[in-house]
C-alpha positions in Angstrom: 0.0 0.4 -0.1 1.6 3.1 -0.7 -0.3 5.9 0.4 0.4 7.3 3.7 -1.8 9.3 6.1 -0.4 12.2 7.6 -1.8 14.4 10.2 -0.8 17.5 10.3 -0.9 18.7 14.2 1.0 22.4 13.9 -1.8 24.6 15.4 -2.1 22.0 18.7 0.9 20.6 19.2 3.5 22.7 17.4 2.2 25.6 18.7 1.3 25.1 22.5 4.6 25.3 24.1 5.1 29.1 23.1 6.3 32.0 24.6 4.9 34.3 22.8 0.5 34.4 22.4 -0.3 33.6 18.3 -3.3 36.0 18.0 -6.4 33.5 16.8 -7.0 34.8 13.2 -3.1 34.1 12.3 -4.2 30.6 13.6 -7.3 30.3 11.8 -5.6 31.7 8.9 -2.7 28.9 9.0 -5.8 26.3 9.6 -6.9 27.7 6.2 -3.5 27.1 3.9 -3.1 24.1 5.9 -6.8 22.7 4.1 -5.8 24.0 0.8 -2.5 21.6 1.0 -3.9 18.2 0.5 -3.5 17.4 3.8 -7.1 15.6 4.9 -6.1 15.2 8.5 -5.4 18.4 10.9 -5.5 18.5 14.9 -6.5 22.2 15.2 -6.7 23.2 18.8 -7.4 22.1 22.8 -9.9 22.4 25.1 -7.5 22.3 28.3 -7.6 25.0 30.8 -6.0 28.2 29.7 -3.9 28.4 32.5 -2.3 24.7 32.0 -1.8 25.9 27.9 -2.1 29.3 27.5 -1.0 29.1 23.8 -4.6 27.1 23.3 -6.5 29.0 25.6 -8.6 30.3 22.3 -10.0 26.9 21.6 -13.5 27.9 21.7 -12.8 30.9 19.4 -10.9 29.6 17.2 -13.2 26.3 17.1 -16.2 29.1 15.7 -13.9 30.5 13.1 -13.6 26.9 12.1 -17.4 26.0 12.0 -18.5 29.8 11.6 -19.3 31.8 8.0 -16.4 30.6 6.2 -15.5 26.7 7.2 -12.6 24.5 6.6 -12.9 21.8 3.7 -15.8 19.3 5.1 -14.3 16.3 3.7 -11.1 17.0 6.5 -10.8 15.7 9.2 -10.6 18.3 12.1 -9.8 17.6 15.0 -9.2 18.7 18.8 -7.6 17.2 22.1 -9.8 16.7 24.9 -7.8 15.8 27.8 -12.0 15.7 30.1 -15.5 15.3 29.6 -15.9 19.0 30.2 -13.6 19.1 27.3 -14.8 16.9 24.9 -18.3 18.5 25.6 -17.3 21.4 24.5 -15.5 20.7 21.8 -17.9 18.1 20.5 -21.5 21.0 20.7 -19.0 23.7 18.8 -18.8 21.0 15.7 -15.8 18.4 16.5 -17.0 14.8 14.6 -13.3 13.8 16.1 -11.6 13.5 19.6 -8.1 13.5 20.7 -6.9 11.2 24.8 -3.2 11.5 26.2 -1.9 9.0 28.3 2.3 7.7 27.8 4.2 4.8 29.2 5.6 6.5 31.6 4.3 6.7 34.9 6.8 9.8 36.4 5.9 11.6 33.0 2.1 11.3 33.0 2.5 12.5 36.6 4.2 15.5 35.9 2.5 16.4 32.6 -1.6 15.2 34.0 -0.9 14.6 37.7 -2.0 11.5 37.3 -1.2 7.5 36.7 -1.6 6.5 33.4 -4.7 3.8 35.1 -6.1 7.2 36.6 -5.4 8.6 33.2 -7.3 6.3 31.5 -10.2 6.0 33.4 -10.7 9.5 33.5 -11.3 8.9 29.5 -13.9 6.1 29.8 -16.6 8.6 30.0 -15.8 10.3 27.6 -15.5 6.9 25.3 -19.0 6.2 26.1 -20.3 9.6 25.3 -18.1 9.6 22.1 -19.6 6.2 21.2 -23.4 7.8 21.7 -22.3 10.6 19.9 -21.2 8.9 16.5 -17.6 10.5 17.1 -14.5 9.6 16.7 -11.5 8.8 19.3 -7.8 8.6 18.8 -4.8 8.0 21.0 -1.2 9.8 22.3 0.8 7.7 24.1 4.0 9.5 25.2 7.6 8.6 25.9 6.8 5.5 24.0 11.2 5.2 23.5 12.3 6.5 26.5 11.1 9.3 29.4 13.4 12.5 30.6 12.2 11.2 34.4 12.9 7.1 33.5 15.4 7.2 30.7 14.2 4.1 28.2 10.8 2.7 28.6 10.5 -1.0 28.2 7.9 -1.8 25.3 5.8 -3.4 27.3 4.7 -0.8 28.9 3.2 0.5 25.7 2.0 -2.2 24.8 -0.3 -2.7 28.0 -0.9 0.7 27.3 -1.9 0.4 24.0 -4.2 -2.4 24.3 -6.4 -0.8 27.0 -5.9 2.0 25.0 -8.0 0.0 22.0 -10.3 -1.8 24.0 -11.8 1.4 25.5 -12.7 2.8 21.8 -9.7 4.3 19.8 -9.4 3.9 15.8 -5.5 4.5 16.0 -3.1 4.8 18.8 -0.2 7.8 18.1 3.6 6.9 19.4 4.9 9.6 21.0 9.1 9.8 20.7 8.1 12.7 23.0 11.6 13.7 23.6 13.2 12.8 19.8 16.0 10.3 21.0 15.1 7.0 19.4 17.4 5.3 16.9 16.2 2.8 13.8 17.0 -0.1 16.0 14.8 1.0 19.4 12.1 1.5 16.9 12.5 -1.8 15.8 11.9 -3.3 19.2 9.4 -1.3 20.1 7.3 -2.6 17.0 8.3 -6.4 17.1 6.6 -6.2 20.7 3.6 -4.1 19.5 2.9 -5.6 16.3 2.2 -9.3 17.6 -0.3 -8.1 19.1 -1.7 -4.9 17.3 -2.0 -4.6 13.4 0.0 -1.8 11.8 -3.1 0.0 10.7 -4.2 1.0 13.8 -1.1 2.1 14.8 1.1 6.1 14.2 4.0 7.4 14.1 4.8 10.8 16.3 8.7 11.5 15.9 10.6 14.3 16.9 13.8 15.4 15.6 16.1 16.6 18.9 19.2 14.6 17.3 17.7 14.6 13.7 16.5 11.3 13.6 13.2 11.1 12.9 13.1 10.5 8.9 15.7 7.4 9.5 12.6 6.6 12.2 9.8 6.8 9.4 11.6 4.9 7.1 12.0 1.6 9.9 8.4 2.5 10.4 7.1 1.6 6.9 9.7 -1.2 6.4 7.7 -2.4 9.3 4.1 -2.1 7.6 3.2 1.4 9.8 1.5 3.7 7.2 0.8 6.9 9.7 2.3 9.5 10.9 1.5 12.7 12.6 3.9 16.2 11.7 3.6 19.7 12.2 4.5 22.4 10.0 8.1 24.0 9.8 9.0 21.6 12.3 6.8 23.5 15.2 6.8 22.3 18.9 8.9 20.3 20.9 8.5 18.6 24.6 8.5 21.1 27.1 9.3 18.3 29.5 13.0 17.8 27.9 15.9 20.7 28.0 16.7 20.9 24.3 14.1 18.5 22.2 13.3 20.4 19.3 10.5 20.3 16.8 8.4 18.0 15.4 9.0 15.9 12.7 8.6 18.8 9.8 5.5 18.2 8.2 8.0 19.1 4.6 10.1 16.9 5.8 8.1 13.9 6.1 6.0 14.8 2.4 9.8 15.2 0.4 10.9 11.9 1.8 7.7 9.5 1.2 7.3 11.3 -2.2 10.9 10.8 -3.2 10.4 7.3 -1.6 7.6 6.6 -3.7 4.6 6.7 -1.5 1.3 8.8 -1.6 0.4 11.6 0.4 -1.6 14.0 -1.7 -0.2 16.7 -0.5 1.2 19.8 -2.4 4.6 20.8 -0.6 4.6 24.3 -2.4 1.6 25.0 -1.1 2.8 23.6 2.7 5.4 26.1 2.3 3.2 29.0 2.2 0.7 27.7 5.2 4.4 27.7 7.1 5.1 31.4 5.6 2.5 32.2 7.8 3.3 31.0 11.0 7.2 31.5 10.5 5.4 35.6 9.7 3.1 35.2 12.9 6.1 34.0 15.2 8.5 36.1 13.8 11.3 33.7 14.2 13.1 31.0 11.4 11.1 27.9 10.5 13.7 25.5 11.0 12.2 22.4 8.3 15.1 21.8 6.2 13.1 21.1 3.4 10.9 24.5 4.4 14.0 26.5 4.4 15.0 25.1 1.1 12.1 25.7 -0.6 11.6 28.8 0.6 15.5 29.9 -1.1 15.2 28.3 -3.8 11.5 30.5 -4.3 13.2 33.5 -3.3 15.8 33.4 -6.0 13.1 32.3 -8.8 
């Protein structure tokens, strides 16, 4: 199968740790531009308390723009992060048909991040899963620290398998495997997937790699070789892990698209349109984006 699904997480995961608040209108313009690239899955925002994640404090206002008078193409699957039932109810009432929940393979990371144990975090989602079944809303699951944790070091693949099976039993349609601090190399990804794929079909798994040490594309290639056909990425390489010093952003969508298309896979994404979308956020942030493909394509455009 040559088609690879890309879930664009720039508007949420990419922006959530920015120090300067990005105006809502700039976020909406960014999402509108991303929707014109051929991307079919875009994570737009997160319904969390403003004091926890100030950058996502405008979730309701942004969502009203997204589903309002100038709505995004309804064929595009827009999603948001909902850490609790209150966030879920607000998101669905405003128009979302897909939500995401998150936990981790590391107890220490989960406690630091949401002040719950892993089991407590999953139990807290059960009401969301029940309501989602009633509302015909899709639920995607994130598992952070699947390879390593900034507090616990290396994570056993068996821990990730246990968490993944619990999320699947609860009702997620796909699990995003978060290599949160970007330290993994392909052999470690292979070890993880060797364990997971014995009990979980590859179609239920997505790779979510950070590029701290420049290994994200290599880890994508390893995952592709083992059957995965779904990956998360962030336009321009926006994002990073606030709990890991020096952790750079998510795998850049431009780099992922360039790699996949040159390798003979089909993404449906127009790379030039994607560069244009990222340039909007580069201007809004007033700092350069680090995606190698974005930089190369931008310079080529300037010199043409």
